[in-house]
PyMOL Python script that loads the backbone (N, CA, C, O; Angstrom):
from pymol import cmd

cmd.read_pdbstr("""\
ATOM      1  N   MET A   1     142.024 110.821 114.093  1.00  0.00           N
ATOM      2  CA  MET A   1     142.091 111.894 113.124  1.00  0.00           C
ATOM      3  C   MET A   1     143.506 112.079 112.612  1.00  0.00           C
ATOM      4  O   MET A   1     143.686 112.485 111.464  1.00  0.00           O
ATOM      5  N   SER A   2     144.508 111.798 113.415  1.00  0.00           N
ATOM      6  CA  SER A   2     145.880 112.084 113.025  1.00  0.00           C
ATOM      7  C   SER A   2     146.354 111.235 111.858  1.00  0.00           C
ATOM      8  O   SER A   2     147.285 111.638 111.160  1.00  0.00           O
ATOM      9  N   ALA A   3     145.749 110.069 111.615  1.00  0.00           N
ATOM     10  CA  ALA A   3     146.183 109.202 110.534  1.00  0.00           C
ATOM     11  C   ALA A   3     145.367 109.423 109.260  1.00  0.00           C
ATOM     12  O   ALA A   3     145.636 108.768 108.253  1.00  0.00           O
ATOM     13  N   ARG A   4     144.398 110.306 109.268  1.00  0.00           N
ATOM     14  CA  ARG A   4     143.515 110.528 108.124  1.00  0.00           C
ATOM     15  C   ARG A   4     144.194 111.394 107.064  1.00  0.00           C
ATOM     16  O   ARG A   4     144.993 112.277 107.376  1.00  0.00           O
ATOM     17  N   PHE A   5     143.857 111.118 105.801  1.00  0.00           N
ATOM     18  CA  PHE A   5     144.306 111.924 104.680  1.00  0.00           C
ATOM     19  C   PHE A   5     143.100 112.631 104.091  1.00  0.00           C
ATOM     20  O   PHE A   5     141.978 112.139 104.204  1.00  0.00           O
ATOM     21  N   ILE A   6     143.317 113.777 103.466  1.00  0.00           N
ATOM     22  CA  ILE A   6     142.240 114.470 102.773  1.00  0.00           C
ATOM     23  C   ILE A   6     142.505 114.395 101.270  1.00  0.00           C
ATOM     24  O   ILE A   6     143.634 114.166 100.837  1.00  0.00           O
ATOM     25  N   THR A   7     141.460 114.590 100.495  1.00  0.00           N
ATOM     26  CA  THR A   7     141.607 114.544  99.043  1.00  0.00           C
ATOM     27  C   THR A   7     142.107 115.895  98.528  1.00  0.00           C
ATOM     28  O   THR A   7     142.138 116.884  99.260  1.00  0.00           O
ATOM     29  N   VAL A   8     142.493 115.913  97.268  1.00  0.00           N
ATOM     30  CA  VAL A   8     142.959 117.144  96.636  1.00  0.00           C
ATOM     31  C   VAL A   8     141.848 118.197  96.665  1.00  0.00           C
ATOM     32  O   VAL A   8     142.112 119.370  96.929  1.00  0.00           O
ATOM     33  N   ASP A   9     140.618 117.785  96.395  1.00  0.00           N
ATOM     34  CA  ASP A   9     139.491 118.720  96.405  1.00  0.00           C
ATOM     35  C   ASP A   9     139.230 119.272  97.802  1.00  0.00           C
ATOM     36  O   ASP A   9     138.950 120.460  97.958  1.00  0.00           O
ATOM     37  N   GLU A  10     139.322 118.411  98.822  1.00  0.00           N
ATOM     38  CA  GLU A  10     139.118 118.864 100.202  1.00  0.00           C
ATOM     39  C   GLU A  10     140.210 119.856 100.606  1.00  0.00           C
ATOM     40  O   GLU A  10     139.944 120.846 101.287  1.00  0.00           O
ATOM     41  N   ARG A  11     141.418 119.578 100.182  1.00  0.00           N
ATOM     42  CA  ARG A  11     142.532 120.495 100.488  1.00  0.00           C
ATOM     43  C   ARG A  11     142.295 121.854  99.840  1.00  0.00           C
ATOM     44  O   ARG A  11     142.557 122.889 100.453  1.00  0.00           O
ATOM     45  N   ALA A  12     141.800 121.857  98.606  1.00  0.00           N
ATOM     46  CA  ALA A  12     141.522 123.113  97.909  1.00  0.00           C
ATOM     47  C   ALA A  12     140.464 123.930  98.652  1.00  0.00           C
ATOM     48  O   ALA A  12     140.576 125.151  98.756  1.00  0.00           O
ATOM     49  N   VAL A  13     139.441 123.252  99.165  1.00  0.00           N
ATOM     50  CA  VAL A  13     138.393 123.938  99.931  1.00  0.00           C
ATOM     51  C   VAL A  13     138.977 124.523 101.213  1.00  0.00           C
ATOM     52  O   VAL A  13     138.695 125.673 101.552  1.00  0.00           O
ATOM     53  N   LEU A  14     139.783 123.750 101.925  1.00  0.00           N
ATOM     54  CA  LEU A  14     140.394 124.250 103.161  1.00  0.00           C
ATOM     55  C   LEU A  14     141.294 125.446 102.879  1.00  0.00           C
ATOM     56  O   LEU A  14     141.289 126.415 103.637  1.00  0.00           O
ATOM     57  N   GLN A  15     142.066 125.387 101.795  1.00  0.00           N
ATOM     58  CA  GLN A  15     142.934 126.512 101.443  1.00  0.00           C
ATOM     59  C   GLN A  15     142.122 127.761 101.139  1.00  0.00           C
ATOM     60  O   GLN A  15     142.488 128.860 101.556  1.00  0.00           O
ATOM     61  N   GLU A  16     141.029 127.597 100.419  1.00  0.00           N
ATOM     62  CA  GLU A  16     140.190 128.749 100.093  1.00  0.00           C
ATOM     63  C   GLU A  16     139.572 129.357 101.352  1.00  0.00           C
ATOM     64  O   GLU A  16     139.537 130.579 101.500  1.00  0.00           O
ATOM     65  N   LEU A  17     139.086 128.511 102.252  1.00  0.00           N
ATOM     66  CA  LEU A  17     138.501 129.025 103.496  1.00  0.00           C
ATOM     67  C   LEU A  17     139.562 129.701 104.362  1.00  0.00           C
ATOM     68  O   LEU A  17     139.273 130.692 105.034  1.00  0.00           O
ATOM     69  N   ALA A  18     140.778 129.178 104.351  1.00  0.00           N
ATOM     70  CA  ALA A  18     141.854 129.764 105.150  1.00  0.00           C
ATOM     71  C   ALA A  18     142.262 131.131 104.609  1.00  0.00           C
ATOM     72  O   ALA A  18     142.589 132.029 105.384  1.00  0.00           O
ATOM     73  N   THR A  19     142.245 131.299 103.283  1.00  0.00           N
ATOM     74  CA  THR A  19     142.687 132.572 102.711  1.00  0.00           C
ATOM     75  C   THR A  19     141.565 133.594 102.572  1.00  0.00           C
ATOM     76  O   THR A  19     141.788 134.787 102.780  1.00  0.00           O
ATOM     77  N   ARG A  20     140.363 133.142 102.224  1.00  0.00           N
ATOM     78  CA  ARG A  20     139.269 134.083 101.959  1.00  0.00           C
ATOM     79  C   ARG A  20     138.260 134.217 103.087  1.00  0.00           C
ATOM     80  O   ARG A  20     137.446 135.141 103.078  1.00  0.00           O
ATOM     81  N   GLY A  21     138.297 133.323 104.049  1.00  0.00           N
ATOM     82  CA  GLY A  21     137.335 133.387 105.142  1.00  0.00           C
ATOM     83  C   GLY A  21     136.091 132.555 104.861  1.00  0.00           C
ATOM     84  O   GLY A  21     136.054 131.812 103.879  1.00  0.00           O
ATOM     85  N   PRO A  22     135.072 132.669 105.709  1.00  0.00           N
ATOM     86  CA  PRO A  22     133.857 131.856 105.587  1.00  0.00           C
ATOM     87  C   PRO A  22     133.180 131.992 104.224  1.00  0.00           C
ATOM     88  O   PRO A  22     133.236 133.043 103.585  1.00  0.00           O
ATOM     89  N   SER A  23     132.541 130.905 103.797  1.00  0.00           N
ATOM     90  CA  SER A  23     131.878 130.881 102.494  1.00  0.00           C
ATOM     91  C   SER A  23     130.637 130.006 102.560  1.00  0.00           C
ATOM     92  O   SER A  23     130.584 129.037 103.317  1.00  0.00           O
ATOM     93  N   ARG A  24     129.649 130.357 101.767  1.00  0.00           N
ATOM     94  CA  ARG A  24     128.444 129.527 101.628  1.00  0.00           C
ATOM     95  C   ARG A  24     128.468 128.748 100.319  1.00  0.00           C
ATOM     96  O   ARG A  24     127.510 128.038 100.012  1.00  0.00           O
ATOM     97  N   GLN A  25     129.529 128.864  99.550  1.00  0.00           N
ATOM     98  CA  GLN A  25     129.610 128.281  98.215  1.00  0.00           C
ATOM     99  C   GLN A  25     130.325 126.933  98.185  1.00  0.00           C
ATOM    100  O   GLN A  25     131.167 126.722  97.312  1.00  0.00           O
ATOM    101  N   LEU A  26     130.029 126.025  99.089  1.00  0.00           N
ATOM    102  CA  LEU A  26     130.655 124.705  99.116  1.00  0.00           C
ATOM    103  C   LEU A  26     129.660 123.652  98.651  1.00  0.00           C
ATOM    104  O   LEU A  26     128.462 123.756  98.914  1.00  0.00           O
ATOM    105  N   SER A  27     130.164 122.638  97.959  1.00  0.00           N
ATOM    106  CA  SER A  27     129.276 121.546  97.551  1.00  0.00           C
ATOM    107  C   SER A  27     128.844 120.765  98.787  1.00  0.00           C
ATOM    108  O   SER A  27     129.563 120.714  99.786  1.00  0.00           O
ATOM    109  N   GLY A  28     127.679 120.165  98.710  1.00  0.00           N
ATOM    110  CA  GLY A  28     127.153 119.400  99.835  1.00  0.00           C
ATOM    111  C   GLY A  28     128.046 118.220 100.209  1.00  0.00           C
ATOM    112  O   GLY A  28     128.209 117.909 101.389  1.00  0.00           O
ATOM    113  N   ARG A  29     128.625 117.564  99.200  1.00  0.00           N
ATOM    114  CA  ARG A  29     129.484 116.402  99.453  1.00  0.00           C
ATOM    115  C   ARG A  29     130.743 116.816 100.222  1.00  0.00           C
ATOM    116  O   ARG A  29     131.109 116.180 101.211  1.00  0.00           O
ATOM    117  N   LEU A  30     131.398 117.880  99.764  1.00  0.00           N
ATOM    118  CA  LEU A  30     132.632 118.308 100.425  1.00  0.00           C
ATOM    119  C   LEU A  30     132.361 118.899 101.806  1.00  0.00           C
ATOM    120  O   LEU A  30     133.069 118.597 102.766  1.00  0.00           O
ATOM    121  N   SER A  31     131.336 119.738 101.901  1.00  0.00           N
ATOM    122  CA  SER A  31     131.055 120.343 103.207  1.00  0.00           C
ATOM    123  C   SER A  31     130.636 119.277 104.217  1.00  0.00           C
ATOM    124  O   SER A  31     130.971 119.372 105.398  1.00  0.00           O
ATOM    125  N   GLY A  32     129.905 118.268 103.756  1.00  0.00           N
ATOM    126  CA  GLY A  32     129.499 117.190 104.657  1.00  0.00           C
ATOM    127  C   GLY A  32     130.672 116.403 105.199  1.00  0.00           C
ATOM    128  O   GLY A  32     130.746 116.138 106.399  1.00  0.00           O
ATOM    129  N   ARG A  33     131.606 116.022 104.308  1.00  0.00           N
ATOM    130  CA  ARG A  33     132.788 115.253 104.740  1.00  0.00           C
ATOM    131  C   ARG A  33     133.679 116.072 105.671  1.00  0.00           C
ATOM    132  O   ARG A  33     134.101 115.590 106.722  1.00  0.00           O
ATOM    133  N   LEU A  34     133.963 117.317 105.274  1.00  0.00           N
ATOM    134  CA  LEU A  34     134.843 118.155 106.084  1.00  0.00           C
ATOM    135  C   LEU A  34     134.213 118.480 107.439  1.00  0.00           C
ATOM    136  O   LEU A  34     134.912 118.543 108.450  1.00  0.00           O
ATOM    137  N   SER A  35     132.905 118.684 107.460  1.00  0.00           N
ATOM    138  CA  SER A  35     132.204 118.949 108.714  1.00  0.00           C
ATOM    139  C   SER A  35     132.181 117.711 109.598  1.00  0.00           C
ATOM    140  O   SER A  35     132.364 117.808 110.812  1.00  0.00           O
ATOM    141  N   PHE A  36     131.958 116.547 108.993  1.00  0.00           N
ATOM    142  CA  PHE A  36     131.928 115.293 109.745  1.00  0.00           C
ATOM    143  C   PHE A  36     133.245 115.067 110.489  1.00  0.00           C
ATOM    144  O   PHE A  36     133.243 114.613 111.633  1.00  0.00           O
ATOM    145  N   TYR A  37     134.356 115.382 109.848  1.00  0.00           N
ATOM    146  CA  TYR A  37     135.667 115.192 110.471  1.00  0.00           C
ATOM    147  C   TYR A  37     136.111 116.394 111.303  1.00  0.00           C
ATOM    148  O   TYR A  37     137.227 116.405 111.823  1.00  0.00           O
ATOM    149  N   GLY A  38     135.255 117.401 111.433  1.00  0.00           N
ATOM    150  CA  GLY A  38     135.559 118.546 112.290  1.00  0.00           C
ATOM    151  C   GLY A  38     136.569 119.514 111.689  1.00  0.00           C
ATOM    152  O   GLY A  38     137.205 120.273 112.420  1.00  0.00           O
ATOM    153  N   LEU A  39     136.725 119.498 110.361  1.00  0.00           N
ATOM    154  CA  LEU A  39     137.699 120.371 109.720  1.00  0.00           C
ATOM    155  C   LEU A  39     137.096 121.728 109.349  1.00  0.00           C
ATOM    156  O   LEU A  39     137.823 122.708 109.189  1.00  0.00           O
ATOM    157  N   ILE A  40     135.766 121.785 109.214  1.00  0.00           N
ATOM    158  CA  ILE A  40     135.058 123.046 108.995  1.00  0.00           C
ATOM    159  C   ILE A  40     133.824 123.059 109.888  1.00  0.00           C
ATOM    160  O   ILE A  40     133.372 122.017 110.362  1.00  0.00           O
ATOM    161  N   ASP A  41     133.290 124.253 110.107  1.00  0.00           N
ATOM    162  CA  ASP A  41     132.101 124.401 110.934  1.00  0.00           C
ATOM    163  C   ASP A  41     131.229 125.488 110.323  1.00  0.00           C
ATOM    164  O   ASP A  41     131.738 126.481 109.803  1.00  0.00           O
ATOM    165  N   GLU A  42     129.912 125.300 110.387  1.00  0.00           N
ATOM    166  CA  GLU A  42     128.998 126.283 109.808  1.00  0.00           C
ATOM    167  C   GLU A  42     128.597 127.307 110.847  1.00  0.00           C
ATOM    168  O   GLU A  42     128.183 126.967 111.955  1.00  0.00           O
ATOM    169  N   GLY A  43     128.729 128.564 110.469  1.00  0.00           N
ATOM    170  CA  GLY A  43     128.355 129.666 111.344  1.00  0.00           C
ATOM    171  C   GLY A  43     127.420 130.611 110.612  1.00  0.00           C
ATOM    172  O   GLY A  43     126.970 130.296 109.511  1.00  0.00           O
ATOM    173  N   PRO A  44     127.119 131.758 111.196  1.00  0.00           N
ATOM    174  CA  PRO A  44     126.194 132.709 110.577  1.00  0.00           C
ATOM    175  C   PRO A  44     126.677 133.242 109.223  1.00  0.00           C
ATOM    176  O   PRO A  44     125.855 133.599 108.379  1.00  0.00           O
ATOM    177  N   ARG A  45     128.003 133.303 109.001  1.00  0.00           N
ATOM    178  CA  ARG A  45     128.536 133.824 107.738  1.00  0.00           C
ATOM    179  C   ARG A  45     128.854 132.718 106.741  1.00  0.00           C
ATOM    180  O   ARG A  45     129.345 133.003 105.649  1.00  0.00           O
ATOM    181  N   GLY A  46     128.586 131.469 107.090  1.00  0.00           N
ATOM    182  CA  GLY A  46     128.852 130.342 106.195  1.00  0.00           C
ATOM    183  C   GLY A  46     129.845 129.364 106.812  1.00  0.00           C
ATOM    184  O   GLY A  46     130.078 129.371 108.021  1.00  0.00           O
ATOM    185  N   TRP A  47     130.424 128.523 105.961  1.00  0.00           N
ATOM    186  CA  TRP A  47     131.382 127.521 106.418  1.00  0.00           C
ATOM    187  C   TRP A  47     132.729 128.177 106.682  1.00  0.00           C
ATOM    188  O   TRP A  47     133.212 128.974 105.878  1.00  0.00           O
ATOM    189  N   ALA A  48     133.333 127.831 107.823  1.00  0.00           N
ATOM    190  CA  ALA A  48     134.644 128.376 108.196  1.00  0.00           C
ATOM    191  C   ALA A  48     135.553 127.227 108.616  1.00  0.00           C
ATOM    192  O   ALA A  48     135.088 126.208 109.128  1.00  0.00           O
ATOM    193  N   ILE A  49     136.839 127.401 108.395  1.00  0.00           N
ATOM    194  CA  ILE A  49     137.815 126.387 108.765  1.00  0.00           C
ATOM    195  C   ILE A  49     137.999 126.391 110.290  1.00  0.00           C
ATOM    196  O   ILE A  49     138.006 127.448 110.921  1.00  0.00           O
ATOM    197  N   THR A  50     138.145 125.206 110.864  1.00  0.00           N
ATOM    198  CA  THR A  50     138.355 125.070 112.304  1.00  0.00           C
ATOM    199  C   THR A  50     139.847 124.948 112.597  1.00  0.00           C
ATOM    200  O   THR A  50     140.672 124.918 111.683  1.00  0.00           O
ATOM    201  N   VAL A  51     140.180 124.879 113.882  1.00  0.00           N
ATOM    202  CA  VAL A  51     141.574 124.683 114.286  1.00  0.00           C
ATOM    203  C   VAL A  51     142.087 123.353 113.745  1.00  0.00           C
ATOM    204  O   VAL A  51     143.218 123.272 113.264  1.00  0.00           O
ATOM    205  N   GLU A  52     141.265 122.315 113.820  1.00  0.00           N
ATOM    206  CA  GLU A  52     141.652 121.006 113.277  1.00  0.00           C
ATOM    207  C   GLU A  52     141.853 121.078 111.766  1.00  0.00           C
ATOM    208  O   GLU A  52     142.754 120.436 111.227  1.00  0.00           O
ATOM    209  N   GLY A  53     141.017 121.855 111.087  1.00  0.00           N
ATOM    210  CA  GLY A  53     141.162 122.033 109.645  1.00  0.00           C
ATOM    211  C   GLY A  53     142.469 122.724 109.294  1.00  0.00           C
ATOM    212  O   GLY A  53     143.127 122.358 108.320  1.00  0.00           O
ATOM    213  N   SER A  54     142.845 123.722 110.086  1.00  0.00           N
ATOM    214  CA  SER A  54     144.122 124.406 109.866  1.00  0.00           C
ATOM    215  C   SER A  54     145.297 123.464 110.083  1.00  0.00           C
ATOM    216  O   SER A  54     146.275 123.494 109.336  1.00  0.00           O
ATOM    217  N   LYS A  55     145.194 122.630 111.111  1.00  0.00           N
ATOM    218  CA  LYS A  55     146.255 121.646 111.378  1.00  0.00           C
ATOM    219  C   LYS A  55     146.386 120.665 110.212  1.00  0.00           C
ATOM    220  O   LYS A  55     147.496 120.344 109.788  1.00  0.00           O
ATOM    221  N   MET A  56     145.255 120.193 109.701  1.00  0.00           N
ATOM    222  CA  MET A  56     145.277 119.249 108.589  1.00  0.00           C
ATOM    223  C   MET A  56     145.875 119.904 107.346  1.00  0.00           C
ATOM    224  O   MET A  56     146.652 119.277 106.626  1.00  0.00           O
ATOM    225  N   LEU A  57     145.520 121.149 107.096  1.00  0.00           N
ATOM    226  CA  LEU A  57     146.045 121.872 105.940  1.00  0.00           C
ATOM    227  C   LEU A  57     147.564 122.020 106.036  1.00  0.00           C
ATOM    228  O   LEU A  57     148.272 121.869 105.040  1.00  0.00           O
ATOM    229  N   LYS A  58     148.057 122.313 107.230  1.00  0.00           N
ATOM    230  CA  LYS A  58     149.503 122.467 107.435  1.00  0.00           C
ATOM    231  C   LYS A  58     150.237 121.143 107.405  1.00  0.00           C
ATOM    232  O   LYS A  58     151.429 121.107 107.099  1.00  0.00           O
ATOM    233  N   SER A  59     149.550 120.050 107.719  1.00  0.00           N
ATOM    234  CA  SER A  59     150.209 118.742 107.775  1.00  0.00           C
ATOM    235  C   SER A  59     150.613 118.239 106.401  1.00  0.00           C
ATOM    236  O   SER A  59     151.590 117.500 106.278  1.00  0.00           O
ATOM    237  N   GLY A  60     149.872 118.631 105.357  1.00  0.00           N
ATOM    238  CA  GLY A  60     150.195 118.196 104.005  1.00  0.00           C
ATOM    239  C   GLY A  60     149.790 116.772 103.685  1.00  0.00           C
ATOM    240  O   GLY A  60     150.241 116.229 102.677  1.00  0.00           O
ATOM    241  N   ARG A  61     148.955 116.145 104.505  1.00  0.00           N
ATOM    242  CA  ARG A  61     148.522 114.762 104.254  1.00  0.00           C
ATOM    243  C   ARG A  61     147.385 114.751 103.234  1.00  0.00           C
ATOM    244  O   ARG A  61     146.212 114.850 103.594  1.00  0.00           O
ATOM    245  N   VAL A  62     147.750 114.629 101.961  1.00  0.00           N
ATOM    246  CA  VAL A  62     146.774 114.666 100.868  1.00  0.00           C
ATOM    247  C   VAL A  62     146.916 113.409 100.030  1.00  0.00           C
ATOM    248  O   VAL A  62     148.021 113.029  99.641  1.00  0.00           O
ATOM    249  N   GLU A  63     145.781 112.762  99.754  1.00  0.00           N
ATOM    250  CA  GLU A  63     145.763 111.595  98.862  1.00  0.00           C
ATOM    251  C   GLU A  63     145.868 112.068  97.426  1.00  0.00           C
ATOM    252  O   GLU A  63     145.114 112.953  97.023  1.00  0.00           O
ATOM    253  N   PRO A  64     146.773 111.512  96.642  1.00  0.00           N
ATOM    254  CA  PRO A  64     146.773 111.875  95.219  1.00  0.00           C
ATOM    255  C   PRO A  64     145.542 111.304  94.537  1.00  0.00           C
ATOM    256  O   PRO A  64     144.977 110.311  94.996  1.00  0.00           O
ATOM    257  N   ARG A  65     145.132 111.920  93.458  1.00  0.00           N
ATOM    258  CA  ARG A  65     143.977 111.423  92.711  1.00  0.00           C
ATOM    259  C   ARG A  65     144.339 110.130  92.003  1.00  0.00           C
ATOM    260  O   ARG A  65     145.457 109.964  91.515  1.00  0.00           O
ATOM    261  N   THR A  66     143.389 109.229  91.954  1.00  0.00           N
ATOM    262  CA  THR A  66     143.598 107.968  91.248  1.00  0.00           C
ATOM    263  C   THR A  66     143.348 108.197  89.764  1.00  0.00           C
ATOM    264  O   THR A  66     142.671 109.159  89.401  1.00  0.00           O
ATOM    265  N   PRO A  67     143.878 107.337  88.897  1.00  0.00           N
ATOM    266  CA  PRO A  67     143.574 107.476  87.463  1.00  0.00           C
ATOM    267  C   PRO A  67     142.079 107.469  87.181  1.00  0.00           C
ATOM    268  O   PRO A  67     141.613 108.179  86.290  1.00  0.00           O
ATOM    269  N   GLN A  68     141.325 106.673  87.930  1.00  0.00           N
ATOM    270  CA  GLN A  68     139.870 106.628  87.742  1.00  0.00           C
ATOM    271  C   GLN A  68     139.242 107.984  88.076  1.00  0.00           C
ATOM    272  O   GLN A  68     138.347 108.440  87.364  1.00  0.00           O
ATOM    273  N   ASP A  69     139.705 108.635  89.155  1.00  0.00           N
ATOM    274  CA  ASP A  69     139.193 109.958  89.500  1.00  0.00           C
ATOM    275  C   ASP A  69     139.472 110.958  88.384  1.00  0.00           C
ATOM    276  O   ASP A  69     138.632 111.802  88.072  1.00  0.00           O
ATOM    277  N   LEU A  70     140.651 110.856  87.789  1.00  0.00           N
ATOM    278  CA  LEU A  70     141.008 111.783  86.724  1.00  0.00           C
ATOM    279  C   LEU A  70     140.149 111.565  85.489  1.00  0.00           C
ATOM    280  O   LEU A  70     139.737 112.528  84.843  1.00  0.00           O
ATOM    281  N   ILE A  71     139.879 110.327  85.158  1.00  0.00           N
ATOM    282  CA  ILE A  71     139.068 110.019  83.979  1.00  0.00           C
ATOM    283  C   ILE A  71     137.629 110.465  84.182  1.00  0.00           C
ATOM    284  O   ILE A  71     137.013 111.007  83.265  1.00  0.00           O
ATOM    285  N   LEU A  72     137.092 110.244  85.367  1.00  0.00           N
ATOM    286  CA  LEU A  72     135.692 110.551  85.643  1.00  0.00           C
ATOM    287  C   LEU A  72     135.459 111.995  86.072  1.00  0.00           C
ATOM    288  O   LEU A  72     134.318 112.395  86.302  1.00  0.00           O
ATOM    289  N   SER A  73     136.518 112.773  86.179  1.00  0.00           N
ATOM    290  CA  SER A  73     136.394 114.159  86.610  1.00  0.00           C
ATOM    291  C   SER A  73     135.578 114.951  85.597  1.00  0.00           C
ATOM    292  O   SER A  73     135.750 114.784  84.390  1.00  0.00           O
ATOM    293  N   MET A  74     134.702 115.799  86.079  1.00  0.00           N
ATOM    294  CA  MET A  74     133.845 116.595  85.204  1.00  0.00           C
ATOM    295  C   MET A  74     134.476 117.943  84.856  1.00  0.00           C
ATOM    296  O   MET A  74     133.897 118.704  84.081  1.00  0.00           O
ATOM    297  N   ARG A  75     135.623 118.248  85.401  1.00  0.00           N
ATOM    298  CA  ARG A  75     136.256 119.527  85.136  1.00  0.00           C
ATOM    299  C   ARG A  75     137.710 119.303  84.748  1.00  0.00           C
ATOM    300  O   ARG A  75     138.250 118.218  84.962  1.00  0.00           O
ATOM    301  N   PRO A  76     138.346 120.319  84.179  1.00  0.00           N
ATOM    302  CA  PRO A  76     139.749 120.153  83.785  1.00  0.00           C
ATOM    303  C   PRO A  76     140.628 119.843  84.994  1.00  0.00           C
ATOM    304  O   PRO A  76     140.358 120.299  86.105  1.00  0.00           O
ATOM    305  N   VAL A  77     141.669 119.072  84.765  1.00  0.00           N
ATOM    306  CA  VAL A  77     142.589 118.681  85.832  1.00  0.00           C
ATOM    307  C   VAL A  77     143.958 119.270  85.531  1.00  0.00           C
ATOM    308  O   VAL A  77     144.487 119.102  84.432  1.00  0.00           O
ATOM    309  N   LEU A  78     144.521 119.953  86.504  1.00  0.00           N
ATOM    310  CA  LEU A  78     145.846 120.519  86.359  1.00  0.00           C
ATOM    311  C   LEU A  78     146.874 119.396  86.305  1.00  0.00           C
ATOM    312  O   LEU A  78     146.849 118.497  87.145  1.00  0.00           O
ATOM    313  N   ALA A  79     147.766 119.433  85.342  1.00  0.00           N
ATOM    314  CA  ALA A  79     148.791 118.397  85.201  1.00  0.00           C
ATOM    315  C   ALA A  79     149.907 118.662  86.196  1.00  0.00           C
ATOM    316  O   ALA A  79     150.792 119.479  85.940  1.00  0.00           O
ATOM    317  N   THR A  80     149.867 117.975  87.325  1.00  0.00           N
ATOM    318  CA  THR A  80     150.898 118.101  88.349  1.00  0.00           C
ATOM    319  C   THR A  80     151.421 116.719  88.701  1.00  0.00           C
ATOM    320  O   THR A  80     150.834 115.705  88.324  1.00  0.00           O
ATOM    321  N   ALA A  81     152.526 116.689  89.424  1.00  0.00           N
ATOM    322  CA  ALA A  81     153.113 115.409  89.818  1.00  0.00           C
ATOM    323  C   ALA A  81     152.149 114.595  90.673  1.00  0.00           C
ATOM    324  O   ALA A  81     152.141 113.368  90.583  1.00  0.00           O
ATOM    325  N   GLU A  82     151.336 115.251  91.500  1.00  0.00           N
ATOM    326  CA  GLU A  82     150.423 114.499  92.367  1.00  0.00           C
ATOM    327  C   GLU A  82     149.254 113.896  91.591  1.00  0.00           C
ATOM    328  O   GLU A  82     148.575 113.002  92.098  1.00  0.00           O
ATOM    329  N   ASN A  83     149.011 114.368  90.375  1.00  0.00           N
ATOM    330  CA  ASN A  83     147.921 113.849  89.565  1.00  0.00           C
ATOM    331  C   ASN A  83     148.382 112.878  88.487  1.00  0.00           C
ATOM    332  O   ASN A  83     147.589 112.497  87.626  1.00  0.00           O
ATOM    333  N   MET A  84     149.636 112.474  88.517  1.00  0.00           N
ATOM    334  CA  MET A  84     150.158 111.553  87.509  1.00  0.00           C
ATOM    335  C   MET A  84     149.528 110.175  87.669  1.00  0.00           C
ATOM    336  O   MET A  84     149.319 109.700  88.785  1.00  0.00           O
ATOM    337  N   ALA A  85     149.231 109.546  86.550  1.00  0.00           N
ATOM    338  CA  ALA A  85     148.654 108.206  86.581  1.00  0.00           C
ATOM    339  C   ALA A  85     149.716 107.160  86.886  1.00  0.00           C
ATOM    340  O   ALA A  85     149.401 106.112  87.448  1.00  0.00           O
ATOM    341  N   TRP A  86     150.966 107.424  86.527  1.00  0.00           N
ATOM    342  CA  TRP A  86     152.061 106.501  86.836  1.00  0.00           C
ATOM    343  C   TRP A  86     153.324 107.310  87.068  1.00  0.00           C
ATOM    344  O   TRP A  86     153.470 108.421  86.560  1.00  0.00           O
ATOM    345  N   VAL A  87     154.227 106.739  87.839  1.00  0.00           N
ATOM    346  CA  VAL A  87     155.465 107.429  88.184  1.00  0.00           C
ATOM    347  C   VAL A  87     156.490 107.260  87.072  1.00  0.00           C
ATOM    348  O   VAL A  87     157.083 108.244  86.629  1.00  0.00           O
ATOM    349  N   ASP A  88     156.709 106.037  86.614  1.00  0.00           N
ATOM    350  CA  ASP A  88     157.663 105.773  85.550  1.00  0.00           C
ATOM    351  C   ASP A  88     156.903 105.552  84.244  1.00  0.00           C
ATOM    352  O   ASP A  88     155.722 105.206  84.247  1.00  0.00           O
ATOM    353  N   GLU A  89     157.603 105.759  83.129  1.00  0.00           N
ATOM    354  CA  GLU A  89     156.975 105.517  81.845  1.00  0.00           C
ATOM    355  C   GLU A  89     156.678 104.028  81.687  1.00  0.00           C
ATOM    356  O   GLU A  89     157.510 103.191  82.036  1.00  0.00           O
ATOM    357  N   PRO A  90     155.509 103.696  81.169  1.00  0.00           N
ATOM    358  CA  PRO A  90     155.223 102.271  80.902  1.00  0.00           C
ATOM    359  C   PRO A  90     156.221 101.741  79.867  1.00  0.00           C
ATOM    360  O   PRO A  90     156.720 102.515  79.051  1.00  0.00           O
ATOM    361  N   PRO A  91     156.518 100.443  79.886  1.00  0.00           N
ATOM    362  CA  PRO A  91     157.520  99.880  78.983  1.00  0.00           C
ATOM    363  C   PRO A  91     157.248 100.148  77.515  1.00  0.00           C
ATOM    364  O   PRO A  91     158.200 100.302  76.749  1.00  0.00           O
ATOM    365  N   GLY A  92     155.998 100.212  77.084  1.00  0.00           N
ATOM    366  CA  GLY A  92     155.668 100.423  75.679  1.00  0.00           C
ATOM    367  C   GLY A  92     155.855 101.854  75.215  1.00  0.00           C
ATOM    368  O   GLY A  92     155.837 102.106  74.011  1.00  0.00           O
ATOM    369  N   LEU A  93     156.035 102.807  76.131  1.00  0.00           N
ATOM    370  CA  LEU A  93     156.145 104.215  75.747  1.00  0.00           C
ATOM    371  C   LEU A  93     157.558 104.758  75.915  1.00  0.00           C
ATOM    372  O   LEU A  93     157.746 105.975  75.899  1.00  0.00           O
ATOM    373  N   ALA A  94     158.533 103.914  76.073  1.00  0.00           N
ATOM    374  CA  ALA A  94     159.901 104.354  76.270  1.00  0.00           C
ATOM    375  C   ALA A  94     160.397 105.114  75.032  1.00  0.00           C
ATOM    376  O   ALA A  94     160.125 104.725  73.896  1.00  0.00           O
ATOM    377  N   VAL A  95     161.124 106.195  75.277  1.00  0.00           N
ATOM    378  CA  VAL A  95     161.658 107.017  74.190  1.00  0.00           C
ATOM    379  C   VAL A  95     162.886 106.331  73.609  1.00  0.00           C
ATOM    380  O   VAL A  95     163.769 105.894  74.347  1.00  0.00           O
ATOM    381  N   ALA A  96     162.938 106.239  72.290  1.00  0.00           N
ATOM    382  CA  ALA A  96     164.060 105.551  71.640  1.00  0.00           C
ATOM    383  C   ALA A  96     165.237 106.462  71.459  1.00  0.00           C
ATOM    384  O   ALA A  96     166.266 106.044  70.928  1.00  0.00           O
TER     385      ALA A  96
END
""", "prot")
cmd.dss("prot")
cmd.show_as("cartoon", "prot")
cmd.util.cbc("prot")
cmd.orient("prot")
């Protein structure tokens, strides 16, 4: 578990559970992955973050989104450094 990374979406879910408490409003895909890795657990009030989930959230090990993920995303994407498709400007787009 210590070498695993979580996705940007998984991190957002963990942050929400850490700040707002248990929730029943998680997608099946995300809740399944996070539950499989022991980062969340389902209780009577909904999904809640576990001790391992809190550790992962504090560790900061997050995979940046790939350009393909950004293109295929069904919702708006915040323009941040972690969501950049490339680090340096491509040679054809250099500012004169």
